[in-house]
ZABABA-200943 format. One record per residue: z, y, x of N, C-alpha, C in turn; residue in one letter. Coordinates in nm, 3 decimals. Atoms other than C-alpha are relative to their C-alpha. Example, Ala and Ser with C-alpha at 12.3 -4.5 7.8 and 13.67 -1.06 7.14 Angstrom:
BEGIN
<loza <0.000; -0.119; 0.089>; <0.780; -0.450; 1.230>; <0.000; 0.120; 0.090>; 'A'>
<loza <-0.006; -0.119; -0.082>; <0.714; -0.106; 1.367>; <0.073; 0.109; -0.077>; 'S'>
***
This chain:
BEGIN
<loza <-0.075; -0.031; 0.122>; <13.945; 27.613; 12.605>; <-0.055; -0.080; -0.117>; 'X'>
<loza <0.061; 0.075; 0.110>; <13.695; 27.452; 12.370>; <0.038; -0.147; 0.009>; 'X'>
<loza <-0.036; 0.141; -0.018>; <13.772; 27.110; 12.522>; <0.144; -0.023; -0.043>; 'X'>
<loza <-0.140; 0.011; 0.039>; <14.145; 27.170; 12.476>; <0.015; 0.002; -0.152>; 'X'>
<loza <-0.007; -0.008; 0.146>; <14.092; 27.269; 12.113>; <-0.046; -0.130; -0.064>; 'X'>
<loza <0.049; 0.127; 0.054>; <13.890; 26.954; 12.051>; <0.106; -0.108; 0.016>; 'X'>
<loza <-0.105; 0.099; -0.025>; <14.167; 26.745; 12.211>; <0.115; 0.016; -0.098>; 'X'>
<loza <-0.111; -0.026; 0.092>; <14.435; 26.912; 11.999>; <-0.037; -0.045; -0.141>; 'X'>
<loza <0.044; 0.042; 0.133>; <14.231; 26.855; 11.683>; <-0.002; -0.152; -0.012>; 'X'>
<loza <0.004; 0.146; 0.000>; <14.179; 26.490; 11.778>; <0.141; -0.057; -0.008>; 'X'>
<loza <-0.137; 0.048; -0.001>; <14.549; 26.443; 11.853>; <0.067; 0.020; -0.135>; 'X'>
<loza <-0.058; -0.028; 0.131>; <14.650; 26.608; 11.526>; <-0.052; -0.097; -0.104>; 'X'>
<loza <0.057; 0.095; 0.095>; <14.412; 26.388; 11.328>; <0.057; -0.138; 0.020>; 'X'>
<loza <-0.055; 0.132; -0.028>; <14.543; 26.078; 11.504>; <0.142; -0.011; -0.051>; 'X'>
<loza <-0.138; 0.002; 0.047>; <14.903; 26.171; 11.429>; <0.004; -0.005; -0.152>; 'X'>
<loza <0.001; -0.003; 0.146>; <14.814; 26.241; 11.066>; <-0.035; -0.136; -0.058>; 'X'>
<loza <0.043; 0.130; 0.048>; <14.662; 25.893; 11.037>; <0.105; -0.107; 0.015>; 'X'>
<loza <-0.109; 0.095; -0.012>; <14.983; 25.718; 11.145>; <0.070; -0.013; -0.134>; 'X'>
<loza <-0.065; 0.023; 0.129>; <15.195; 25.575; 10.865>; <0.145; -0.039; 0.019>; 'X'>
<loza <-0.139; 0.043; 0.009>; <15.562; 25.541; 10.784>; <0.016; -0.091; -0.121>; 'X'>
<loza <-0.025; 0.096; 0.108>; <15.684; 25.252; 10.570>; <0.147; 0.004; -0.036>; 'X'>
<loza <-0.137; 0.009; 0.050>; <15.998; 25.274; 10.359>; <0.014; -0.135; -0.068>; 'X'>
<loza <-0.018; 0.135; 0.053>; <16.111; 24.916; 10.293>; <0.125; 0.001; -0.087>; 'X'>
<loza <-0.109; -0.011; 0.097>; <16.331; 24.894; 9.982>; <0.026; -0.137; -0.064>; 'X'>
<loza <-0.037; 0.126; 0.065>; <16.521; 24.593; 9.846>; <0.070; 0.028; -0.133>; 'X'>
<loza <-0.058; -0.017; 0.133>; <16.576; 24.619; 9.470>; <0.036; -0.134; -0.064>; 'X'>
<loza <-0.040; 0.131; 0.051>; <16.641; 24.246; 9.433>; <0.153; -0.004; -0.014>; 'X'>
<loza <-0.145; 0.017; 0.015>; <16.987; 24.135; 9.324>; <0.059; -0.089; 0.107>; 'X'>
<loza <-0.042; 0.087; -0.110>; <17.018; 23.943; 9.651>; <-0.059; 0.054; 0.130>; 'X'>
<loza <0.050; -0.043; -0.129>; <16.962; 23.998; 10.021>; <-0.138; -0.058; 0.030>; 'X'>
<loza <0.133; 0.042; -0.043>; <16.610; 23.975; 10.166>; <-0.009; 0.025; 0.150>; 'X'>
<loza <0.022; -0.016; -0.143>; <16.505; 23.928; 10.529>; <-0.146; 0.041; 0.022>; 'X'>
<loza <0.139; -0.042; -0.023>; <16.188; 24.142; 10.574>; <-0.049; -0.041; 0.138>; 'X'>
<loza <0.062; 0.038; -0.127>; <15.945; 24.045; 10.849>; <-0.136; 0.067; 0.010>; 'X'>
<loza <0.130; -0.061; -0.024>; <15.630; 24.187; 11.006>; <-0.080; -0.084; 0.100>; 'X'>
<loza <0.092; 0.060; -0.097>; <15.328; 24.051; 11.190>; <-0.113; 0.098; 0.022>; 'X'>
<loza <0.106; -0.096; -0.033>; <15.083; 24.281; 11.370>; <-0.126; -0.071; 0.045>; 'X'>
<loza <0.128; 0.049; -0.046>; <14.715; 24.204; 11.404>; <-0.058; 0.091; 0.107>; 'X'>
<loza <0.043; -0.099; -0.099>; <14.645; 24.524; 11.600>; <0.104; 0.111; 0.004>; 'X'>
<loza <-0.102; -0.103; -0.012>; <14.884; 24.786; 11.734>; <0.139; -0.061; -0.018>; 'X'>
<loza <-0.139; 0.045; 0.010>; <15.263; 24.766; 11.706>; <0.074; 0.082; -0.103>; 'X'>
<loza <-0.086; -0.068; 0.096>; <15.490; 24.848; 11.413>; <0.141; 0.003; 0.057>; 'X'>
<loza <-0.132; -0.018; -0.058>; <15.838; 24.976; 11.502>; <0.106; 0.019; -0.109>; 'X'>
<loza <-0.020; 0.116; -0.086>; <16.075; 24.802; 11.478>; <-0.082; -0.120; -0.048>; 'X'>
<loza <0.081; 0.117; 0.034>; <15.873; 24.479; 11.489>; <0.089; -0.122; -0.017>; 'X'>
<loza <-0.072; 0.126; 0.012>; <15.979; 24.128; 11.396>; <0.063; -0.019; -0.135>; 'X'>
<loza <-0.068; 0.025; 0.126>; <16.243; 24.073; 11.130>; <0.144; 0.048; 0.004>; 'X'>
<loza <-0.135; -0.053; 0.012>; <16.582; 24.188; 11.004>; <0.052; -0.031; -0.140>; 'X'>
<loza <-0.063; 0.022; 0.130>; <16.824; 24.164; 10.711>; <0.007; 0.131; -0.077>; 'X'>
<loza <-0.007; -0.117; 0.087>; <16.814; 24.405; 10.416>; <0.079; -0.038; -0.124>; 'X'>
<loza <-0.087; 0.033; 0.112>; <17.099; 24.392; 10.167>; <-0.057; 0.051; -0.132>; 'X'>
<loza <0.040; -0.047; 0.132>; <17.049; 24.434; 9.793>; <0.032; 0.148; -0.015>; 'X'>
<loza <-0.019; -0.144; 0.018>; <17.000; 24.805; 9.718>; <-0.022; 0.083; 0.125>; 'X'>
<loza <0.017; -0.072; -0.126>; <16.937; 24.896; 10.083>; <-0.147; 0.029; 0.027>; 'X'>
<loza <0.136; -0.032; -0.041>; <16.631; 25.046; 10.249>; <0.001; 0.032; 0.150>; 'X'>
<loza <0.016; -0.035; -0.141>; <16.499; 25.105; 10.600>; <-0.142; 0.047; 0.023>; 'X'>
<loza <0.132; -0.056; -0.028>; <16.198; 25.268; 10.767>; <-0.063; -0.068; 0.121>; 'X'>
<loza <0.081; 0.047; -0.111>; <15.923; 25.134; 10.991>; <-0.110; 0.102; 0.023>; 'X'>
<loza <0.111; -0.091; -0.027>; <15.648; 25.332; 11.162>; <-0.110; -0.075; 0.072>; 'X'>
<loza <0.117; 0.064; -0.061>; <15.297; 25.233; 11.267>; <-0.101; 0.106; 0.041>; 'X'>
<loza <0.100; -0.097; -0.046>; <15.032; 25.418; 11.469>; <-0.133; -0.021; -0.072>; 'X'>
<loza <0.135; 0.020; 0.051>; <14.678; 25.476; 11.354>; <-0.064; -0.117; 0.074>; 'X'>
<loza <0.060; 0.118; -0.058>; <14.478; 25.161; 11.415>; <0.082; -0.126; -0.022>; 'X'>
<loza <-0.082; 0.119; 0.023>; <14.767; 24.932; 11.319>; <-0.053; -0.079; -0.119>; 'X'>
<loza <0.025; 0.088; 0.114>; <14.692; 24.634; 11.100>; <0.103; -0.111; 0.004>; 'X'>
<loza <-0.099; 0.106; 0.001>; <14.933; 24.369; 10.987>; <0.053; -0.031; -0.137>; 'X'>
<loza <-0.059; 0.049; 0.124>; <15.152; 24.210; 10.726>; <0.149; 0.032; -0.003>; 'X'>
<loza <-0.143; -0.014; 0.025>; <15.494; 24.277; 10.578>; <0.034; -0.096; -0.113>; 'X'>
<loza <-0.039; 0.092; 0.108>; <15.677; 24.015; 10.373>; <0.152; -0.014; -0.002>; 'X'>
<loza <-0.142; 0.022; 0.012>; <16.022; 23.913; 10.257>; <0.034; -0.149; 0.007>; 'X'>
<loza <-0.051; 0.137; -0.007>; <16.212; 23.596; 10.346>; <0.123; -0.013; -0.089>; 'X'>
<loza <-0.114; 0.020; 0.089>; <16.469; 23.446; 10.111>; <0.080; -0.123; 0.041>; 'X'>
<loza <-0.091; 0.114; -0.024>; <16.767; 23.210; 10.134>; <0.000; -0.040; 0.147>; 'X'>
<loza <0.000; 0.022; -0.144>; <16.802; 23.245; 10.510>; <0.141; -0.026; 0.052>; 'X'>
<loza <-0.127; 0.022; -0.069>; <17.077; 23.128; 10.741>; <-0.025; 0.007; 0.150>; 'X'>
<loza <0.018; -0.019; -0.143>; <17.098; 23.252; 11.102>; <0.136; 0.004; 0.069>; 'X'>
<loza <-0.124; -0.010; -0.077>; <17.364; 23.217; 11.371>; <0.001; 0.131; 0.078>; 'X'>
<loza <-0.017; -0.127; -0.072>; <17.483; 23.494; 11.604>; <-0.115; 0.029; 0.095>; 'X'>
<loza <0.112; -0.019; -0.092>; <17.187; 23.439; 11.837>; <-0.132; 0.026; -0.072>; 'X'>
<loza <0.122; -0.020; 0.077>; <16.934; 23.475; 11.552>; <-0.076; -0.128; -0.028>; 'X'>
<loza <0.064; 0.129; 0.029>; <16.847; 23.106; 11.539>; <0.034; -0.044; -0.143>; 'X'>
<loza <-0.021; 0.046; 0.136>; <16.807; 22.955; 11.194>; <-0.132; -0.011; -0.074>; 'X'>
<loza <0.123; 0.012; 0.079>; <16.560; 22.928; 10.909>; <0.021; 0.054; -0.140>; 'X'>
<loza <0.000; -0.051; 0.136>; <16.470; 23.047; 10.561>; <-0.069; -0.100; -0.092>; 'X'>
<loza <0.066; 0.085; 0.098>; <16.376; 22.859; 10.245>; <-0.143; 0.045; -0.024>; 'X'>
<loza <0.136; -0.050; 0.021>; <16.073; 23.088; 10.202>; <-0.032; 0.109; 0.102>; 'X'>
<loza <0.048; -0.103; -0.091>; <15.865; 23.306; 10.435>; <0.046; -0.016; 0.142>; 'X'>
<loza <-0.059; 0.020; -0.132>; <16.020; 23.154; 10.747>; <-0.099; 0.032; 0.112>; 'X'>
<loza <0.083; -0.031; -0.116>; <15.892; 23.275; 11.084>; <0.067; -0.042; 0.130>; 'X'>
<loza <-0.055; 0.063; -0.119>; <16.108; 23.074; 11.324>; <0.134; 0.048; 0.048>; 'X'>
<loza <-0.128; -0.056; -0.042>; <16.404; 23.304; 11.387>; <0.021; 0.132; -0.074>; 'X'>
<loza <-0.027; -0.127; 0.065>; <16.571; 23.622; 11.265>; <-0.103; 0.105; 0.037>; 'X'>
<loza <0.096; -0.100; -0.048>; <16.341; 23.839; 11.479>; <-0.145; -0.046; -0.012>; 'X'>
<loza <0.131; 0.065; 0.011>; <16.042; 23.606; 11.412>; <-0.051; -0.040; 0.139>; 'X'>
<loza <0.062; 0.045; -0.124>; <15.883; 23.399; 11.686>; <-0.128; 0.080; 0.025>; 'X'>
<loza <0.121; -0.078; -0.030>; <15.598; 23.579; 11.868>; <-0.123; -0.055; -0.072>; 'X'>
<loza <0.125; 0.034; 0.070>; <15.276; 23.579; 11.663>; <0.021; -0.092; -0.120>; 'X'>
<loza <-0.027; 0.086; 0.116>; <15.448; 23.391; 11.377>; <-0.012; 0.078; -0.129>; 'X'>
<loza <0.007; -0.057; 0.133>; <15.348; 23.476; 11.023>; <0.096; -0.070; -0.093>; 'X'>
<loza <-0.090; 0.062; 0.097>; <15.543; 23.391; 10.711>; <-0.053; -0.135; -0.046>; 'X'>
<loza <0.041; 0.133; 0.044>; <15.534; 23.022; 10.627>; <-0.026; 0.000; -0.150>; 'X'>
<loza <0.030; 0.004; 0.143>; <15.357; 22.979; 10.290>; <0.089; -0.101; -0.072>; 'X'>
<loza <0.053; -0.109; 0.081>; <15.414; 23.010; 10.007>; <0.080; 0.129; 0.018>; 'X'>
<loza <-0.065; -0.128; -0.024>; <15.486; 23.379; 10.058>; <-0.087; 0.113; -0.055>; 'X'>
<loza <0.066; -0.122; 0.046>; <15.398; 23.711; 9.894>; <-0.018; 0.094; 0.120>; 'X'>
<loza <0.030; -0.082; -0.117>; <15.229; 23.938; 10.150>; <-0.047; 0.140; -0.039>; 'X'>
<loza <0.060; -0.133; 0.004>; <15.169; 24.312; 10.180>; <-0.082; 0.015; 0.127>; 'X'>
<loza <0.092; -0.004; -0.113>; <14.866; 24.364; 10.406>; <-0.054; 0.143; 0.015>; 'X'>
<loza <0.040; -0.138; -0.026>; <14.765; 24.693; 10.572>; <-0.096; 0.008; 0.118>; 'X'>
<loza <0.076; -0.048; -0.115>; <14.499; 24.843; 10.797>; <0.006; 0.153; -0.004>; 'X'>
<loza <-0.024; -0.145; -0.003>; <14.590; 25.200; 10.898>; <-0.105; 0.066; 0.088>; 'X'>
<loza <0.104; -0.069; -0.077>; <14.306; 25.429; 11.008>; <-0.036; 0.132; -0.064>; 'X'>
<loza <0.045; -0.122; 0.066>; <14.102; 25.729; 10.900>; <0.005; -0.016; -0.150>; 'X'>
<loza <-0.029; 0.041; 0.137>; <14.108; 25.552; 10.566>; <0.082; -0.128; 0.007>; 'X'>
<loza <-0.085; 0.119; 0.001>; <14.386; 25.302; 10.500>; <-0.049; -0.099; -0.105>; 'X'>
<loza <0.025; 0.107; 0.096>; <14.325; 24.968; 10.329>; <0.129; -0.079; -0.016>; 'X'>
<loza <-0.124; 0.075; 0.022>; <14.614; 24.780; 10.169>; <-0.011; -0.083; -0.126>; 'X'>
<loza <-0.004; 0.086; 0.117>; <14.689; 24.507; 9.919>; <0.129; -0.080; 0.001>; 'X'>
<loza <-0.103; 0.103; 0.008>; <14.953; 24.264; 9.798>; <-0.071; -0.129; -0.035>; 'X'>
<loza <0.077; 0.124; 0.010>; <14.830; 23.908; 9.832>; <0.087; -0.118; -0.043>; 'X'>
<loza <-0.059; 0.127; 0.041>; <14.920; 23.585; 9.655>; <-0.087; -0.116; 0.047>; 'X'>
<loza <0.090; 0.104; -0.050>; <14.649; 23.393; 9.843>; <0.079; -0.109; 0.071>; 'X'>
<loza <-0.086; 0.097; -0.066>; <14.926; 23.225; 10.046>; <0.117; -0.043; -0.089>; 'X'>
<loza <-0.107; 0.034; 0.092>; <15.137; 23.169; 9.734>; <0.092; 0.118; -0.028>; 'X'>
<loza <-0.092; -0.104; 0.049>; <15.436; 23.360; 9.598>; <0.143; -0.044; 0.026>; 'X'>
<loza <-0.142; 0.032; -0.012>; <15.802; 23.379; 9.686>; <0.093; 0.104; -0.060>; 'X'>
<loza <-0.082; -0.101; 0.067>; <15.929; 23.706; 9.537>; <-0.087; 0.117; -0.044>; 'X'>
<loza <0.077; -0.117; 0.044>; <15.810; 24.017; 9.348>; <-0.007; 0.105; 0.111>; 'X'>
<loza <0.021; -0.097; -0.108>; <15.668; 24.289; 9.572>; <-0.100; 0.106; -0.045>; 'X'>
<loza <0.091; -0.107; 0.037>; <15.501; 24.627; 9.526>; <-0.020; 0.098; 0.115>; 'X'>
<loza <0.032; -0.102; -0.100>; <15.332; 24.891; 9.744>; <-0.046; 0.127; -0.071>; 'X'>
<loza <0.039; -0.131; 0.053>; <15.313; 25.260; 9.649>; <-0.038; 0.091; 0.116>; 'X'>
<loza <0.041; -0.100; -0.098>; <15.118; 25.517; 9.851>; <0.068; 0.133; -0.033>; 'X'>
<loza <-0.074; -0.125; 0.019>; <15.303; 25.848; 9.903>; <-0.070; 0.111; 0.080>; 'X'>
<loza <0.056; -0.121; -0.060>; <15.144; 26.190; 9.975>; <-0.139; -0.021; 0.059>; 'X'>
<loza <0.135; 0.022; -0.050>; <14.801; 26.042; 10.047>; <-0.104; 0.062; -0.091>; 'X'>
<loza <0.111; -0.049; 0.081>; <14.462; 26.149; 9.917>; <-0.101; -0.112; -0.019>; 'X'>
<loza <0.098; 0.104; 0.031>; <14.193; 25.937; 9.755>; <0.045; -0.084; -0.116>; 'X'>
<loza <-0.030; 0.089; 0.112>; <14.226; 25.639; 9.526>; <0.149; -0.033; -0.009>; 'X'>
<loza <-0.146; 0.012; -0.017>; <14.578; 25.547; 9.644>; <0.072; -0.071; -0.114>; 'X'>
<loza <-0.059; 0.070; 0.114>; <14.651; 25.301; 9.364>; <0.115; -0.091; 0.040>; 'X'>
<loza <-0.109; 0.097; -0.018>; <14.958; 25.082; 9.325>; <-0.058; -0.139; 0.024>; 'X'>
<loza <0.033; 0.141; -0.020>; <14.930; 24.727; 9.457>; <0.129; -0.080; -0.011>; 'X'>
<loza <-0.123; 0.077; 0.005>; <15.176; 24.455; 9.375>; <0.004; -0.106; -0.107>; 'X'>
<loza <-0.028; 0.104; 0.098>; <15.320; 24.177; 9.166>; <0.145; 0.011; -0.041>; 'X'>
<loza <-0.137; -0.017; 0.048>; <15.626; 24.253; 8.956>; <0.052; -0.121; -0.077>; 'X'>
<loza <-0.041; 0.117; 0.077>; <15.629; 23.926; 8.762>; <0.073; -0.100; 0.089>; 'X'>
<loza <-0.068; 0.107; -0.074>; <15.860; 23.642; 8.866>; <-0.075; -0.130; -0.026>; 'X'>
<loza <0.083; 0.119; 0.018>; <15.607; 23.362; 8.909>; <0.076; -0.129; 0.021>; 'X'>
<loza <-0.079; 0.121; -0.015>; <15.884; 23.119; 8.998>; <0.038; -0.059; -0.135>; 'X'>
<loza <-0.041; 0.048; 0.132>; <15.970; 23.097; 8.630>; <-0.116; -0.055; -0.081>; 'X'>
<loza <0.118; 0.047; 0.074>; <15.613; 23.025; 8.515>; <-0.092; -0.085; 0.086>; 'X'>
<loza <0.083; 0.075; -0.094>; <15.482; 22.829; 8.814>; <-0.034; -0.139; -0.054>; 'X'>
<loza <0.035; 0.136; 0.041>; <15.285; 22.515; 8.720>; <0.076; -0.103; 0.083>; 'X'>
<loza <-0.083; 0.102; -0.066>; <15.485; 22.203; 8.806>; <-0.058; -0.046; 0.133>; 'X'>
<loza <0.063; 0.052; -0.121>; <15.231; 22.089; 9.064>; <-0.003; 0.101; 0.115>; 'X'>
<loza <-0.003; -0.102; -0.105>; <15.268; 22.417; 9.256>; <0.143; 0.039; 0.040>; 'X'>
<loza <-0.139; -0.040; -0.022>; <15.648; 22.441; 9.252>; <0.049; -0.043; 0.139>; 'X'>
<loza <-0.072; 0.033; -0.123>; <15.840; 22.456; 9.582>; <0.148; 0.017; -0.027>; 'X'>
<loza <-0.145; -0.005; 0.021>; <16.210; 22.372; 9.559>; <0.070; 0.020; 0.133>; 'X'>
<loza <-0.078; -0.025; -0.120>; <16.469; 22.491; 9.809>; <0.109; -0.103; 0.020>; 'X'>
<loza <-0.107; 0.094; -0.031>; <16.774; 22.321; 9.955>; <0.094; -0.021; -0.118>; 'X'>
<loza <-0.088; 0.011; 0.118>; <16.965; 22.389; 9.633>; <-0.062; -0.080; -0.113>; 'X'>
<loza <0.068; 0.071; 0.107>; <16.706; 22.205; 9.427>; <-0.064; 0.092; -0.102>; 'X'>
<loza <0.059; -0.098; 0.091>; <16.602; 22.527; 9.250>; <-0.139; 0.040; 0.048>; 'X'>
<loza <0.132; -0.050; -0.037>; <16.248; 22.664; 9.240>; <0.014; 0.130; 0.079>; 'X'>
<loza <-0.013; -0.118; -0.084>; <16.224; 22.913; 9.526>; <-0.134; 0.068; 0.025>; 'X'>
<loza <0.132; -0.058; -0.024>; <15.846; 22.972; 9.543>; <-0.105; -0.076; -0.078>; 'X'>
<loza <0.114; 0.061; 0.069>; <15.509; 22.895; 9.388>; <-0.115; -0.012; 0.099>; 'X'>
<loza <0.106; 0.023; -0.098>; <15.245; 22.739; 9.614>; <-0.134; 0.052; -0.051>; 'X'>
<loza <0.140; -0.021; 0.037>; <14.882; 22.841; 9.618>; <-0.062; -0.136; -0.026>; 'X'>
<loza <0.069; 0.127; 0.024>; <14.640; 22.577; 9.494>; <-0.053; -0.057; 0.131>; 'X'>
<loza <0.047; 0.047; -0.130>; <14.501; 22.560; 9.849>; <0.110; -0.076; 0.072>; 'X'>
<loza <-0.111; 0.068; -0.066>; <14.844; 22.471; 9.988>; <0.034; -0.130; -0.069>; 'X'>
<loza <-0.039; 0.119; 0.076>; <14.910; 22.220; 9.711>; <-0.101; -0.113; 0.011>; 'X'>
<loza <0.103; 0.103; 0.010>; <14.575; 22.038; 9.710>; <-0.091; -0.010; 0.123>; 'X'>
<loza <0.077; -0.002; -0.125>; <14.399; 22.139; 10.037>; <-0.143; -0.050; -0.018>; 'X'>
<loza <0.140; 0.035; 0.022>; <14.045; 22.109; 9.900>; <-0.087; 0.125; 0.018>; 'X'>
<loza <0.087; -0.116; -0.021>; <13.743; 22.334; 9.978>; <-0.008; 0.092; -0.122>; 'X'>
<loza <0.009; -0.081; 0.121>; <13.725; 22.451; 9.616>; <0.115; 0.099; -0.010>; 'X'>
<loza <-0.117; -0.086; 0.012>; <14.078; 22.591; 9.625>; <0.025; 0.084; 0.126>; 'X'>
<loza <-0.024; -0.071; -0.126>; <14.077; 22.701; 9.992>; <-0.116; 0.091; 0.040>; 'X'>
<loza <0.118; -0.081; -0.030>; <13.734; 22.873; 9.984>; <-0.054; -0.032; 0.140>; 'X'>
<loza <0.053; 0.046; -0.127>; <13.610; 22.666; 10.279>; <-0.122; -0.088; -0.025>; 'X'>
<loza <0.116; 0.088; 0.012>; <13.301; 22.456; 10.351>; <-0.105; 0.058; -0.092>; 'X'>
<loza <0.102; -0.045; 0.095>; <13.049; 22.479; 10.069>; <0.051; 0.112; -0.090>; 'X'>
<loza <-0.059; -0.105; 0.083>; <13.291; 22.716; 9.893>; <0.043; 0.122; 0.083>; 'X'>
<loza <-0.045; -0.103; -0.091>; <13.324; 22.953; 10.189>; <-0.071; 0.132; -0.008>; 'X'>
<loza <0.064; -0.130; 0.016>; <13.148; 23.258; 10.047>; <0.035; 0.056; -0.138>; 'X'>
<loza <-0.031; -0.060; 0.130>; <13.198; 23.506; 9.761>; <-0.085; -0.056; -0.114>; 'X'>
<loza <0.087; 0.051; 0.107>; <12.906; 23.352; 9.571>; <0.039; -0.141; -0.044>; 'X'>
<loza <-0.035; 0.139; 0.034>; <13.043; 22.996; 9.582>; <0.148; -0.019; -0.032>; 'X'>
<loza <-0.143; 0.012; 0.027>; <13.420; 23.052; 9.578>; <0.036; 0.090; -0.118>; 'X'>
<loza <-0.029; -0.073; 0.123>; <13.519; 23.155; 9.227>; <0.146; -0.019; -0.040>; 'X'>
<loza <-0.137; 0.020; 0.048>; <13.851; 23.198; 9.046>; <0.017; -0.140; -0.058>; 'X'>
<loza <-0.033; 0.130; 0.057>; <14.020; 22.871; 8.950>; <0.106; 0.020; -0.108>; 'X'>
<loza <-0.102; -0.012; 0.104>; <14.261; 22.797; 8.668>; <0.134; 0.044; 0.058>; 'X'>
<loza <-0.127; -0.038; -0.062>; <14.546; 22.844; 8.917>; <-0.002; 0.146; 0.045>; 'X'>
<loza <0.006; -0.141; -0.040>; <14.429; 23.176; 9.062>; <0.000; 0.091; -0.123>; 'X'>
<loza <-0.001; -0.079; 0.123>; <14.375; 23.298; 8.706>; <0.141; 0.014; -0.058>; 'X'>
<loza <-0.140; -0.012; 0.041>; <14.740; 23.223; 8.627>; <0.066; 0.113; 0.079>; 'X'>
<loza <-0.056; -0.107; -0.083>; <14.837; 23.446; 8.921>; <-0.055; 0.136; -0.042>; 'X'>
<loza <0.064; -0.128; 0.032>; <14.587; 23.716; 8.821>; <0.046; 0.054; -0.134>; 'X'>
<loza <-0.047; -0.044; 0.131>; <14.698; 23.727; 8.460>; <0.140; 0.058; 0.010>; 'X'>
<loza <-0.138; -0.047; -0.014>; <15.061; 23.767; 8.562>; <0.008; 0.124; 0.089>; 'X'>
<loza <-0.006; -0.107; -0.100>; <14.986; 24.007; 8.851>; <-0.140; 0.058; 0.023>; 'X'>
<loza <0.137; -0.050; -0.013>; <14.658; 24.195; 8.794>; <-0.022; 0.094; 0.119>; 'X'>
<loza <0.013; -0.092; -0.112>; <14.731; 24.433; 9.085>; <0.019; -0.068; 0.135>; 'X'>
<loza <-0.014; 0.074; -0.125>; <14.749; 24.158; 9.348>; <-0.119; -0.092; 0.021>; 'X'>
<loza <0.101; 0.100; -0.034>; <14.502; 23.933; 9.529>; <0.042; -0.134; -0.059>; 'X'>
<loza <-0.033; 0.130; 0.056>; <14.484; 23.599; 9.352>; <-0.071; -0.115; 0.070>; 'X'>
<loza <0.070; 0.101; -0.081>; <14.231; 23.414; 9.571>; <-0.079; 0.074; 0.108>; 'X'>
<loza <0.053; -0.060; -0.123>; <14.037; 23.474; 9.893>; <-0.102; 0.111; -0.021>; 'X'>
<loza <0.106; -0.099; 0.020>; <13.747; 23.676; 9.747>; <0.028; 0.091; -0.120>; 'X'>
<loza <-0.040; -0.086; 0.110>; <13.942; 23.879; 9.493>; <0.005; 0.147; 0.045>; 'X'>
<loza <-0.004; -0.133; -0.063>; <13.854; 24.201; 9.683>; <-0.014; 0.114; -0.099>; 'X'>
<loza <0.039; -0.116; 0.082>; <13.704; 24.421; 9.414>; <0.115; 0.053; -0.083>; 'X'>
<loza <-0.107; -0.047; 0.088>; <14.009; 24.433; 9.188>; <0.134; 0.010; 0.071>; 'X'>
<loza <-0.129; 0.012; -0.067>; <14.276; 24.407; 9.457>; <0.019; 0.088; 0.122>; 'X'>
<loza <-0.012; -0.083; -0.119>; <14.201; 24.609; 9.773>; <0.013; 0.147; -0.039>; 'X'>
<loza <-0.022; -0.142; 0.026>; <14.335; 24.966; 9.763>; <-0.036; 0.081; 0.125>; 'X'>
<loza <0.030; -0.090; -0.111>; <14.233; 25.263; 9.980>; <0.073; 0.132; -0.019>; 'X'>
<loza <-0.068; -0.128; 0.004>; <14.411; 25.586; 10.070>; <-0.013; 0.064; 0.138>; 'X'>
<loza <0.012; -0.072; -0.126>; <14.396; 25.854; 10.341>; <0.125; 0.083; 0.026>; 'X'>
<loza <-0.113; -0.083; -0.041>; <14.687; 26.009; 10.530>; <0.127; -0.026; -0.075>; 'X'>
<loza <-0.115; 0.032; 0.085>; <14.954; 25.826; 10.334>; <0.113; -0.066; 0.076>; 'X'>
<loza <-0.112; 0.087; -0.034>; <15.299; 25.686; 10.390>; <0.012; -0.101; -0.115>; 'X'>
<loza <-0.006; 0.107; 0.099>; <15.399; 25.374; 10.195>; <0.144; -0.042; -0.028>; 'X'>
<loza <-0.126; 0.060; 0.041>; <15.695; 25.243; 9.999>; <-0.030; -0.145; -0.037>; 'X'>
<loza <0.014; 0.144; 0.026>; <15.714; 24.863; 10.009>; <0.130; -0.047; -0.063>; 'X'>
<loza <-0.120; 0.033; 0.076>; <15.956; 24.735; 9.746>; <0.004; -0.147; -0.035>; 'X'>
<loza <-0.025; 0.135; 0.047>; <16.097; 24.389; 9.696>; <0.068; 0.008; -0.136>; 'X'>
<loza <-0.049; -0.004; 0.139>; <16.163; 24.324; 9.323>; <-0.011; 0.139; -0.059>; 'X'>
<loza <0.015; -0.138; 0.052>; <16.014; 24.658; 9.209>; <0.028; 0.006; -0.150>; 'X'>
***
């Protein structure tokens, strides 16, 4: 009986640690959300279309870690083949193990006894995005970037789409590929990799988002037993 009680308590705790994600599109245009799992499986996985004003739900077990992002200006045929101007992952459902092609705004999660989450601009920016924790306990702060960095992106970081319009803002690492901006080589530690003039532009506009690789202290959020609302164009 005692063993059964322990099992029930363990199962209940595990179920309580799972998370539901409400994905909401408040942009004035359609977005193609996508997911990539590092551990565990989110359901449904891959990618799909979300019309302006629409929402949908995903679920993840305890132990899941991964990314959620939005793709823009996509064109797919009936079989799901095609591409997107930003955040592309190879097909409508995303190719296996494919992440969003930078530059892309990312929501990152690790779901466990304590959840860790953030919104990251380390791989650049393609659209506003926010994460709100719901019904959790602990710090549970908002993470996100509500500013439209496409309108203030430095010229040298601008990515233009097929229409010739600015569709995303590159990270300095993507634009220049140097150790200083990519936090590699001699700059591959928190003590040597510091904010740059470009990451500071991102941080000033979006103080609740990661701006460079070691921006942990002001950007990582924690919460316990929460569900999450992930909003495009919050």
